[in-house]
C-alpha positions, -999 to +999 in steps of 0.1 A: +214+622+141+190+596+144+164+620+130+183+637+106+191+602+088+153+589+094+140+625+077+166+613+045+153+579+048+115+591+042+125+616+016+147+594-004+114+572-003+090+598-012+118+610-043+113+572-052+077+570-049+069+599-066+094+592-095+080+558-105+047+562-111+058+594-130+080+574-156+049+546-157+029+574-174+055+569-203+045+530-209+072+506-223+065+519-259+081+551-254+049+569-257+029+591-240-007+598-239-022+625-230-055+647-232-056+679-244-084+707-246-088+733-276-115+754-288-138+733-259-130+707-275-113+676-253-093+648-273-062+628-268-035+612-283+000+595-278+033+609-290+071+595-285+083+605-249+114+626-265+095+650-277+088+682-252+064+710-248+067+742-265+050+757-238+038+747-205+001+752-214+008+737-247-025+713-237-047+734-223-077+758-237-054+788-239-078+813-259-044+831-273-034+795-287-056+773-302-029+748-313-008+719-296+030+724-308+055+695-296+090+698-306+121+672-306+156+679-307+182+649-324+208+645-295+240+661-306+217+692-318+230+725-303+214+748-326+187+753-302+159+752-329+144+715-331+142+682-358+108+673-356+074+689-348+043+674-340+013+703-347-025+701-338-047+727-346-091+731-349-091+760-375-118+783-383-140+774-414-127+803-442-151+813-471-124+796-495-120+772-471-149+758-456-141+718-450-112+695-448-110+689-485-111+724-496-088+737-465-063+706-477-071+724-516-061+757-504-028+750-482-012+725-511-022+754-539-005+781-517+027+758-513+030+753-550+025+788-557+047+806-533+075+780-526+099+769-551+110+739-533+072+726-528+071+689-539+039+670-532+045+635-522+014+618-517-025+632-513-047+604-502-078+598-475-070+593-447-094+578-411-087+600-380-105+587-349-130+573-372-136+606-397-123+603-427-107+634-440-073+642-464-036+635-462-011+651-479+026+647-475+050+669-490+083+687-492+085+725-483+112+751-475+083+776-462+074+762-432+088+749-401+098+781-382+107+763-353+128+735-373+168+735-373+173+736-413+149+752-438+137+725-461+113+694-448+089+667-449+054+676-439+027+651-434-006+662-421-047+649-417-076+675-426-110+665-406-140+678-403-152+678-362-175+701-342-173+730-369-135+732-374-111+717-397-084+702-376-054+701-388-029+673-378+005+681-385+042+661-382+066+674-393+109+677-399+142+680-412+146+661-442+178+645-430+154+626-407+126+623-425+121+584-427+109+592-386+084+615-393+057+588-413+062+567-380+055+595-354+027+609-378+009+575-381+012+561-343+000+601-336-030+591-364-036+559-350-040+571-311-060+602-322-093+601-302-125+628-294-142+629-264-173+656-272 
């Protein structure tokens, strides 16, 4: 009986020691800092702790998927789909999209021509990890396959880095569009490259 009690106490201590450091990784700010690798390029950023990974290997350099997808489901959402999404992807240049500026222009043109509910809210320049880029804020009904409603608000940043056009995006259903700006601004502010 004494051995069983000693084992129970030791296991309890080990569980508490294991849980405590894991909670510290999400400092008091409610954000999680992660490092990811895509196309051989290391980068880090912070995201709200309530987002979850779309796949378990989302931060790994997976040759089948070059994107980071993080999702958030609002409390009380039982539809199975998310309400917010963080999306980061290094895109290969294309003949009609050789850099961040033309990539942004072409993306918005495609939305304007193919989405009757598309509305451009803002287009400006932005700094990400010390690199000048393009930013677009818009409403659309053709993006957001992982989201619980078809009409979304998107905040996209495009930058050129190491031969790729990096798309850094936060989108959400319009019912919580005010949260998109905060998540996007924190993501951009915390984004860093290591290569």
